[in-house]
Backbone bond lengths (Angstrom), bond angles and torsions (degrees), N, CA, C in turn:
res aa  C-N    CA-C-N  psi(-1)  N-CA   C-N-CA  omega(-1)  CA-C   N-CA-C  phi
1 M - - - 1.463 - - 1.524 109.38 -
2 R 1.323 116.42 127.72 1.462 119.41 179.79 1.524 109.78 -71.92
3 P 1.328 118.40 154.26 1.464 120.20 178.84 1.522 112.28 -61.80
4 L 1.321 115.60 135.24 1.462 122.81 179.79 1.524 109.68 -128.23
5 V 1.325 115.17 154.32 1.462 121.15 178.07 1.530 109.25 -111.83
6 Q 1.322 115.20 127.71 1.468 122.98 177.06 1.515 107.95 -116.54
7 I 1.323 117.14 131.28 1.459 119.41 176.78 1.520 108.98 -107.09
8 S 1.322 114.64 130.54 1.450 121.32 -179.62 1.529 109.01 -90.29
9 L 1.320 116.11 114.36 1.460 121.61 -179.45 1.529 108.25 -87.96
10 D 1.329 115.11 76.24 1.463 121.42 -178.21 1.521 109.25 -87.19
11 L 1.317 114.83 63.85 1.458 122.54 -176.39 1.524 108.38 -121.63
12 T 1.317 116.96 169.90 1.462 118.70 -172.83 1.522 113.84 -118.46
13 N 1.328 117.64 14.25 1.463 118.30 170.45 1.526 109.52 -149.07
14 I 1.325 114.61 152.15 1.464 121.36 -173.00 1.514 111.59 -64.30
15 D 1.326 117.49 -43.47 1.467 119.96 -175.40 1.529 111.09 -59.80
16 E 1.310 116.50 -44.88 1.463 119.70 -179.43 1.529 110.51 -68.50
17 A 1.326 116.69 -36.87 1.463 120.04 177.65 1.520 110.85 -63.93
18 L 1.320 117.38 -42.83 1.465 120.91 179.83 1.526 111.19 -66.36
19 E 1.319 116.34 -39.62 1.466 120.11 178.79 1.524 110.72 -62.99
20 T 1.347 116.16 -45.67 1.460 120.32 179.46 1.524 110.97 -65.98
21 A 1.336 116.41 -39.88 1.466 120.54 179.36 1.526 111.33 -63.51
22 E 1.309 116.98 -39.16 1.471 120.35 178.73 1.526 110.70 -62.94
23 I 1.309 117.10 -43.45 1.464 121.50 176.66 1.526 110.06 -61.07
24 A 1.318 115.38 -44.92 1.464 120.34 -177.59 1.524 111.48 -62.99
25 M 1.310 117.34 -42.19 1.458 120.31 -178.90 1.529 110.98 -66.62
26 R 1.313 117.00 -38.94 1.470 119.66 176.37 1.521 110.96 -62.40
27 A 1.329 116.42 -32.31 1.466 121.06 -177.04 1.523 112.92 -79.99
28 G 1.336 117.22 -13.07 1.460 119.53 178.00 1.509 115.89 110.72
29 V 1.334 118.32 9.83 1.469 121.42 176.90 1.528 109.45 -64.00
30 D 1.332 116.45 142.74 1.462 121.91 -175.28 1.522 113.47 -92.99
31 W 1.324 116.68 -43.68 1.466 121.63 -176.29 1.519 109.99 -123.19
32 L 1.336 115.75 146.10 1.457 122.78 173.55 1.527 108.90 -107.26
33 E 1.315 115.56 140.33 1.465 120.46 176.18 1.514 110.14 -117.08
34 A 1.318 116.72 122.24 1.460 121.41 167.54 1.516 106.40 -76.61
35 G 1.327 116.04 97.47 1.451 121.06 -174.31 1.517 111.98 -66.26
36 T 1.317 115.97 163.70 1.464 120.35 -178.12 1.523 112.53 -56.81
37 P 1.348 121.25 -42.09 1.470 119.33 176.77 1.528 112.87 -59.52
38 L 1.341 117.33 -38.65 1.468 119.99 179.06 1.519 110.54 -67.58
39 I 1.323 117.23 -40.80 1.465 119.92 179.25 1.519 110.62 -66.52
40 L 1.337 117.94 -39.22 1.461 120.23 177.41 1.526 111.32 -64.15
41 A 1.323 116.36 -38.78 1.464 120.37 -176.29 1.525 112.96 -80.20
42 E 1.335 116.27 -40.21 1.466 119.96 -170.27 1.529 113.97 -120.34
43 G 1.320 117.45 -14.07 1.454 120.92 176.14 1.517 113.63 58.64
44 L 1.326 115.14 -141.01 1.459 120.97 -178.65 1.522 112.19 -61.24
45 H 1.337 116.90 -28.02 1.467 120.01 -179.26 1.527 110.87 -61.46
46 G 1.336 116.53 -37.70 1.458 119.68 179.28 1.512 112.08 -66.07
47 V 1.325 116.70 -42.43 1.468 120.31 179.13 1.524 110.16 -66.79
48 R 1.329 117.22 -42.75 1.472 120.37 178.71 1.528 110.64 -61.14
49 A 1.324 116.62 -40.18 1.471 119.69 -179.39 1.524 110.76 -65.21
50 L 1.325 117.19 -41.20 1.460 120.05 177.57 1.533 110.44 -64.64
51 R 1.323 116.78 -43.05 1.463 119.49 -179.81 1.524 111.04 -63.81
52 S 1.322 117.82 -40.44 1.459 121.00 178.71 1.521 111.64 -63.61
53 A 1.330 116.94 -40.68 1.460 121.15 -177.29 1.523 111.97 -77.46
54 F 1.338 116.76 -29.50 1.468 121.06 -175.71 1.532 108.78 -132.29
55 P 1.324 116.85 76.18 1.471 120.99 -169.93 1.521 115.08 -65.10
56 E 1.327 118.17 -22.40 1.467 120.14 -176.25 1.530 113.71 -107.91
57 T 1.315 117.90 1.71 1.470 121.56 -173.00 1.526 111.56 -92.86
58 P 1.331 118.69 133.21 1.467 119.85 172.62 1.526 110.66 -58.52
59 I 1.328 116.10 136.00 1.458 122.11 -179.78 1.524 109.06 -126.58
60 V 1.325 115.25 121.74 1.465 122.29 178.06 1.525 108.39 -95.55
61 A 1.323 116.56 126.45 1.465 121.41 173.97 1.528 107.84 -100.03
62 D 1.326 116.49 108.11 1.467 120.82 -175.84 1.531 109.62 -82.65
63 L 1.331 115.01 75.66 1.462 120.98 -175.85 1.519 113.66 -75.08
64 K 1.344 116.64 -27.96 1.465 120.57 -171.79 1.538 110.31 51.88
65 T 1.308 116.15 47.77 1.456 122.10 -174.51 1.524 111.48 -61.47
66 M 1.347 115.26 132.31 1.459 122.43 176.03 1.523 112.15 -119.65
67 D 1.336 117.74 -19.42 1.456 121.44 179.70 1.527 107.35 -160.83
68 G 1.325 116.38 166.44 1.459 119.42 -179.01 1.511 111.53 62.39
69 G 1.315 115.82 38.06 1.455 120.76 -167.92 1.514 115.23 -62.25
70 Y 1.321 117.24 -43.34 1.465 118.79 -175.85 1.530 110.71 -63.65
71 L 1.328 116.60 -48.72 1.463 120.43 -176.72 1.523 111.38 -64.30
72 E 1.334 117.23 -44.06 1.467 119.07 -179.62 1.530 111.03 -60.33
73 A 1.324 116.45 -45.44 1.461 119.67 -179.48 1.523 110.79 -66.63
74 E 1.322 116.89 -41.75 1.470 120.48 178.72 1.527 111.37 -59.42
75 M 1.327 116.80 -47.25 1.462 120.76 -178.20 1.519 111.48 -61.40
76 M 1.327 116.98 -44.01 1.451 119.76 -178.58 1.529 111.84 -70.52
77 A 1.326 116.89 -37.62 1.463 119.57 177.42 1.522 110.43 -63.18
78 K 1.311 116.94 -42.80 1.474 120.44 179.50 1.530 111.73 -67.80
79 A 1.343 116.52 -25.80 1.469 119.99 177.51 1.524 111.96 -80.09
80 G 1.354 116.71 -12.67 1.453 119.06 176.61 1.506 116.00 123.00
81 A 1.342 117.93 -0.33 1.456 119.63 177.85 1.523 110.23 -71.18
82 T 1.308 115.88 139.79 1.464 121.11 175.41 1.517 111.84 -99.62
83 H 1.342 117.13 -15.45 1.460 122.96 -179.66 1.527 108.38 -141.18
84 V 1.334 116.24 140.24 1.463 121.17 175.06 1.533 108.44 -128.71
85 V 1.339 115.31 159.16 1.462 121.02 -173.57 1.524 110.34 -117.07
86 V 1.340 115.94 128.16 1.456 122.50 174.86 1.527 108.26 -122.19
87 M 1.324 115.97 148.31 1.454 120.93 -173.77 1.527 111.57 -92.05
88 A 1.331 116.05 141.84 1.458 121.21 176.52 1.521 111.62 -62.81
89 R 1.331 117.97 -28.06 1.461 121.04 -179.18 1.528 112.50 -80.70
90 A 1.333 117.60 -3.85 1.462 120.26 171.28 1.526 108.98 -68.86
91 H 1.327 115.52 163.82 1.461 119.00 176.68 1.523 109.87 -65.29
92 E 1.316 115.50 149.05 1.463 120.95 178.03 1.521 111.97 -51.22
93 E 1.334 117.42 -39.09 1.462 119.63 -178.15 1.523 111.82 -68.26
94 T 1.332 117.11 -31.65 1.465 120.08 176.50 1.521 110.37 -65.22
95 I 1.332 116.32 -43.67 1.466 119.89 178.51 1.525 110.03 -62.74
96 R 1.326 116.18 -42.12 1.465 119.52 177.89 1.539 111.20 -61.86
97 C 1.329 116.45 -38.31 1.469 120.54 179.24 1.527 111.15 -64.90
98 V 1.319 117.18 -42.01 1.464 120.26 178.99 1.529 110.03 -64.99
99 V 1.328 116.69 -42.45 1.468 120.48 177.87 1.523 110.76 -61.95
100 K 1.340 117.09 -40.86 1.468 120.69 178.18 1.526 110.57 -63.83
101 A 1.318 117.24 -44.18 1.460 120.58 178.15 1.521 110.94 -63.32
102 G 1.328 116.41 -39.15 1.455 119.35 177.60 1.512 111.33 -59.18
103 A 1.334 116.25 -43.67 1.462 120.19 178.36 1.521 111.24 -66.10
104 D 1.327 117.54 -38.48 1.463 121.27 -177.20 1.519 113.10 -71.81
105 F 1.328 116.97 -30.51 1.467 120.25 -172.79 1.526 113.20 -118.55
106 G 1.322 117.27 13.04 1.462 120.83 173.84 1.508 114.31 68.61
107 C 1.337 116.36 39.10 1.460 121.46 -176.82 1.524 108.95 -123.18
108 K 1.311 117.83 134.80 1.461 121.87 178.46 1.533 110.11 -80.48
109 V 1.331 115.44 151.74 1.459 120.84 -176.79 1.522 109.57 -113.81
110 M 1.322 114.99 129.08 1.453 122.68 177.11 1.526 107.45 -110.16
111 G 1.335 116.45 119.86 1.451 121.31 179.40 1.511 110.71 -95.39
112 D 1.327 116.94 130.24 1.463 123.68 -174.50 1.521 109.27 -107.17
113 N 1.336 117.34 120.90 1.460 121.62 -175.60 1.527 114.31 -90.60
114 M 1.333 117.94 15.69 1.458 121.56 -178.30 1.534 111.02 -53.66
115 V 1.299 116.16 136.81 1.468 127.69 179.62 1.525 113.50 56.66
116 S 1.305 118.21 22.69 1.460 119.82 169.42 1.532 108.79 -66.61
117 A 1.321 115.99 142.22 1.464 119.43 178.81 1.518 111.13 -61.00
118 D 1.330 115.75 -36.38 1.458 123.13 174.36 1.524 106.24 -127.41
119 M 1.325 116.59 107.63 1.469 121.06 -172.42 1.530 112.21 -63.76
120 V 1.321 116.09 -37.39 1.467 119.92 -179.74 1.523 110.07 -70.04
121 A 1.327 116.67 -46.39 1.461 120.23 177.80 1.526 111.16 -63.32
122 G 1.333 116.56 -36.59 1.461 120.36 177.58 1.514 111.88 -62.19
123 A 1.317 116.05 -41.21 1.463 120.19 178.20 1.524 111.11 -64.05
124 K 1.324 116.43 -44.54 1.460 120.31 -179.93 1.517 111.00 -64.40
125 W 1.322 117.34 -38.79 1.467 122.16 178.84 1.526 110.74 -61.91
126 L 1.325 116.38 -42.89 1.460 120.65 177.89 1.530 110.94 -60.56
127 E 1.331 116.43 -43.97 1.457 119.88 177.50 1.522 110.52 -62.35
128 D 1.332 117.22 -44.34 1.462 121.06 -178.41 1.524 112.02 -61.77
129 L 1.329 117.11 -29.93 1.459 121.27 179.57 1.524 112.67 -84.48
130 G 1.333 117.69 -1.98 1.456 120.31 172.08 1.510 116.68 109.81
131 C 1.336 117.79 6.95 1.469 118.89 178.19 1.525 110.25 -67.15
132 D 1.326 115.08 143.24 1.462 121.73 -177.03 1.528 112.89 -85.47
133 F 1.327 116.69 -21.60 1.458 123.42 -179.51 1.522 108.14 -142.60
134 V 1.327 116.26 157.07 1.462 122.01 172.68 1.519 108.88 -119.02
135 I 1.338 115.36 131.34 1.463 122.04 171.77 1.531 107.14 -102.72
136 H 1.322 115.78 113.98 1.470 121.07 177.54 1.521 106.81 -91.53
137 H 1.332 117.15 110.85 1.462 121.19 -158.58 1.530 111.51 -134.25
138 I 1.329 116.09 124.50 1.460 122.49 168.85 1.530 107.00 -103.37
139 G 1.324 117.52 121.90 1.458 121.95 -170.25 1.519 114.83 -70.90
140 Y 1.319 114.08 157.43 1.470 122.50 -178.16 1.525 111.26 -61.23
141 D 1.336 117.83 -52.26 1.457 120.59 -178.48 1.521 111.06 -64.37
142 E 1.323 116.27 -40.29 1.467 120.38 179.03 1.525 110.76 -58.59
143 R 1.329 116.32 -50.60 1.473 120.02 -178.89 1.517 111.33 -60.80
144 R 1.324 115.98 -49.83 1.460 120.60 -174.67 1.526 111.74 -66.50
145 G 1.329 116.42 -41.15 1.452 120.04 -178.00 1.516 112.13 -66.44
146 I 1.327 116.24 -43.50 1.463 120.04 179.45 1.525 110.41 -64.34
147 A 1.329 117.01 -43.20 1.464 120.31 178.88 1.524 111.53 -64.44
148 A 1.341 116.71 -36.74 1.465 120.59 -179.15 1.526 111.52 -65.33
149 R 1.326 116.85 -25.01 1.464 120.19 177.67 1.522 112.20 -86.84
150 G 1.322 115.67 6.64 1.455 120.23 176.73 1.509 114.53 83.57
151 L 1.307 117.14 12.67 1.454 121.92 179.73 1.521 110.45 -98.89
152 R 1.325 115.62 163.92 1.464 119.99 179.24 1.530 110.29 -65.35
153 M 1.308 115.97 128.42 1.462 120.50 179.18 1.526 109.41 -72.73
154 P 1.329 119.12 126.16 1.462 120.07 179.12 1.516 111.41 -67.61
155 S 1.317 116.08 153.18 1.461 122.44 -178.70 1.523 110.13 -129.87
156 P 1.322 118.58 145.90 1.460 120.09 173.44 1.529 112.55 -59.11
157 L 1.316 117.10 -24.74 1.466 119.70 -179.31 1.527 112.23 -68.53
158 D 1.342 117.05 -18.85 1.461 120.16 -178.09 1.524 111.61 -58.00
159 Q 1.331 117.26 -37.83 1.466 121.38 -177.26 1.526 112.81 -127.15
160 L 1.323 116.97 15.06 1.457 118.70 -174.01 1.524 111.95 -61.33
161 R 1.320 117.45 -45.20 1.462 119.25 -179.05 1.528 110.69 -62.89
162 E 1.325 117.18 -38.30 1.468 119.82 178.31 1.527 111.35 -63.99
163 V 1.327 116.57 -41.19 1.467 120.27 178.50 1.519 110.26 -63.96
164 V 1.318 116.69 -46.56 1.469 121.28 179.77 1.526 110.70 -58.64
165 N 1.321 116.86 -41.72 1.463 120.40 -178.52 1.529 112.84 -71.41
166 A 1.337 116.35 -21.48 1.466 120.35 -176.24 1.522 113.34 -83.69
167 V 1.339 117.52 -19.36 1.467 120.46 -174.99 1.522 110.64 -126.61
168 K 1.319 114.45 163.10 1.470 120.36 177.29 1.522 111.90 -102.60
169 V 1.325 117.60 -16.92 1.461 120.87 -179.50 1.530 109.79 -80.52
170 P 1.346 117.89 158.84 1.467 119.74 178.16 1.530 112.25 -63.85
171 V 1.329 114.62 147.67 1.463 122.15 -176.82 1.528 109.42 -121.37
172 Q 1.334 115.69 143.97 1.464 120.38 167.47 1.519 108.23 -125.77
173 A 1.335 115.92 149.43 1.459 122.11 -179.63 1.521 108.91 -110.19
174 V 1.345 116.20 132.17 1.460 121.44 -175.38 1.520 109.07 -137.68
175 G 1.328 115.74 137.97 1.446 119.17 170.67 1.515 115.26 127.92
176 G 1.324 116.54 87.34 1.455 120.78 172.16 1.508 116.07 78.30
177 L 1.320 117.99 12.64 1.460 119.56 179.17 1.521 110.57 -73.35
178 S 1.313 116.36 140.90 1.457 119.88 169.22 1.521 108.74 -70.84
179 L 1.311 116.94 166.55 1.463 119.69 177.52 1.516 110.93 -59.32
180 E 1.329 115.45 -40.60 1.462 119.52 -179.46 1.525 110.87 -63.46
181 Q 1.325 116.80 -41.06 1.463 120.26 178.71 1.520 111.32 -67.49
182 A 1.327 117.28 -40.99 1.471 120.27 179.31 1.521 110.64 -60.40
183 I 1.315 116.29 -43.40 1.467 120.52 -179.32 1.525 111.21 -62.68
184 E 1.337 117.23 -28.51 1.465 122.05 -178.34 1.530 113.45 -79.77
185 C 1.318 118.47 -8.74 1.467 120.46 -173.54 1.528 114.22 -55.44
186 P 1.348 120.77 -39.68 1.472 118.65 177.77 1.525 113.42 -58.02
187 K 1.325 116.95 -27.09 1.463 119.49 178.76 1.535 111.84 -70.40
188 Y 1.327 116.57 -18.13 1.462 121.53 174.33 1.532 111.51 -90.72
189 G 1.339 116.43 -1.60 1.454 120.46 -177.43 1.516 113.99 94.30
190 A 1.336 117.60 8.47 1.465 122.42 -178.36 1.533 109.17 -106.12
191 P 1.335 118.61 104.48 1.461 120.67 -169.78 1.528 115.25 -80.69
192 L 1.329 118.02 -17.55 1.463 120.65 -175.21 1.520 110.00 -95.28
193 V 1.319 116.52 102.37 1.465 122.26 -177.97 1.519 109.16 -90.93
194 V 1.332 115.98 121.97 1.459 121.27 -177.84 1.523 109.32 -104.67
195 L 1.318 115.64 128.58 1.463 121.96 175.54 1.509 108.18 -109.65
196 G 1.320 116.04 127.07 1.450 119.28 -179.12 1.502 111.56 -141.30
197 A 1.323 115.35 -123.10 1.460 121.53 -171.21 1.524 115.28 -52.92
198 P 1.341 120.79 -37.42 1.468 117.79 -175.87 1.518 113.95 -60.84
199 L 1.337 117.31 -28.65 1.459 119.19 -175.37 1.517 112.03 -115.64
200 T 1.300 117.07 -47.00 1.454 119.65 -163.93 1.510 114.70 -93.07
201 I 1.339 117.62 -21.64 1.452 118.31 -179.40 1.515 111.02 -138.45
202 D 1.327 115.08 163.37 1.455 122.57 165.53 1.531 105.68 -83.15
203 A 1.325 117.53 113.85 1.468 121.03 -170.11 1.527 112.46 -64.69
204 D 1.318 118.26 -23.37 1.453 120.31 -179.16 1.526 112.19 -89.34
205 A 1.333 116.92 -39.30 1.456 120.41 -176.12 1.528 113.25 -96.28
206 F 1.344 117.29 -9.42 1.460 121.99 -176.32 1.532 111.36 52.72
207 K 1.336 114.79 51.82 1.456 122.60 175.11 1.515 108.21 -123.44
208 T 1.328 116.19 155.11 1.454 118.19 176.05 1.520 109.40 -66.40
209 A 1.315 115.25 143.53 1.456 120.69 -178.92 1.521 110.43 -76.67
210 D 1.314 115.68 156.86 1.459 120.76 175.29 1.525 109.28 -80.98
211 G 1.327 115.06 166.65 1.463 118.92 176.31 1.515 112.14 108.94
212 D 1.315 115.02 -177.29 1.461 121.71 -177.05 1.521 109.13 -83.85
213 L 1.318 116.22 80.64 1.454 120.99 -176.45 1.522 111.41 -62.75
214 E 1.329 117.17 -46.07 1.461 119.71 -176.83 1.527 111.78 -63.61
215 G 1.309 116.68 -43.67 1.455 119.56 179.89 1.517 111.96 -64.21
216 S 1.339 116.24 -41.89 1.460 120.05 178.82 1.519 110.92 -64.62
217 L 1.323 116.62 -43.78 1.462 120.59 179.93 1.518 111.66 -62.93
218 K 1.325 116.70 -38.65 1.473 119.15 -179.37 1.525 110.64 -63.94
219 L 1.323 116.78 -42.40 1.465 119.84 178.17 1.524 110.93 -61.71
220 I 1.323 115.99 -41.90 1.464 120.51 -179.86 1.526 110.70 -66.50
221 C 1.323 117.05 -46.41 1.470 120.63 179.33 1.528 110.92 -59.68
222 D 1.312 116.60 -43.47 1.476 119.68 178.95 1.517 110.69 -61.19
223 A 1.336 117.21 -41.33 1.469 120.91 -178.63 1.520 111.10 -66.99
224 V 1.331 116.96 -39.90 1.472 120.49 179.92 1.515 110.82 -70.25
225 H 1.318 116.77 -46.52 1.478 120.59 -176.71 1.523 112.96 -65.66
226 A 1.325 117.43 -22.96 1.463 121.33 -179.51 1.523 112.43 -78.52
227 Q 1.339 117.56 -10.18 1.462 120.53 -175.36 1.521 111.65 -89.93
228 S 1.323 113.88 164.81 1.452 121.12 165.72 1.512 107.87 -111.97
229 V 1.328 116.74 159.52 1.456 120.98 -178.54 1.521 108.88 -89.10
230 N 1.325 116.16 122.87 1.465 120.66 -177.27 1.538 111.28 -92.50
C-alpha cells in the first residue's frame, strides 16, 4: 500500500469541517476522517455532508464503537462512510458484528488497539477477527494525564514497528505525534499517515488552527507521497 494522508476533522460543526476538508483536498490529502468530536456534534449529518461535498473521497467515521456494532456500522456506511472504527477493548462479538456489517454494506473496518493490555496482541487480535486495518493508538487522556504527573508521555512510535510486524493489514499510528513524527510513519511500515491536532486544530478548544493550513498540508502531503513503505 502506498503512503496516504488522512486528515482528522476533529471539529464540532459541519461548516468548519467542510471548509477544512476543502483546503485539505486541494493540498493533496487522500482520506477524510469524520473525527469523534464531529460525530458527537453532528452525527450522521456530518458524514452525509462530507459525502455530498466529496463524492469520490474515502471517509473514515471514527465511531470508537464499543457496542451495537452492526447498527452503528450500517448507519455510517449508508450515510457515506467507507471506513468505520471499532475498539479492541469491545467484546469479541461486537467486533465480529462490525466486520459483518462492513461486508454487508461495503465498508472497511479499522480496529483500534487503544488501551489494550498488550498493544501488539491487541492489534493481532483485531486482524484475526477480520479488521481490514489496525489503528495503533495512544489515547488523549492517557498521554496528557501521564505527562501531567511528570512522567514520560507514551508514544505510538514506542511499539509501532512491533505492531506492523505482527499483522499483515495496513497500520496507522495515532496519538500525540508531532508533524515530523507523523511524516516518518511509512519508514516504520505504517502507510496511513494521520494529521490531526498538531496541525489542523487547537487540541483543547477544537478549533481550526491559524496560519497557512493549505500550504503546510501540501508540503506534508508531498513528503508523505514521495516515500515508500519500509
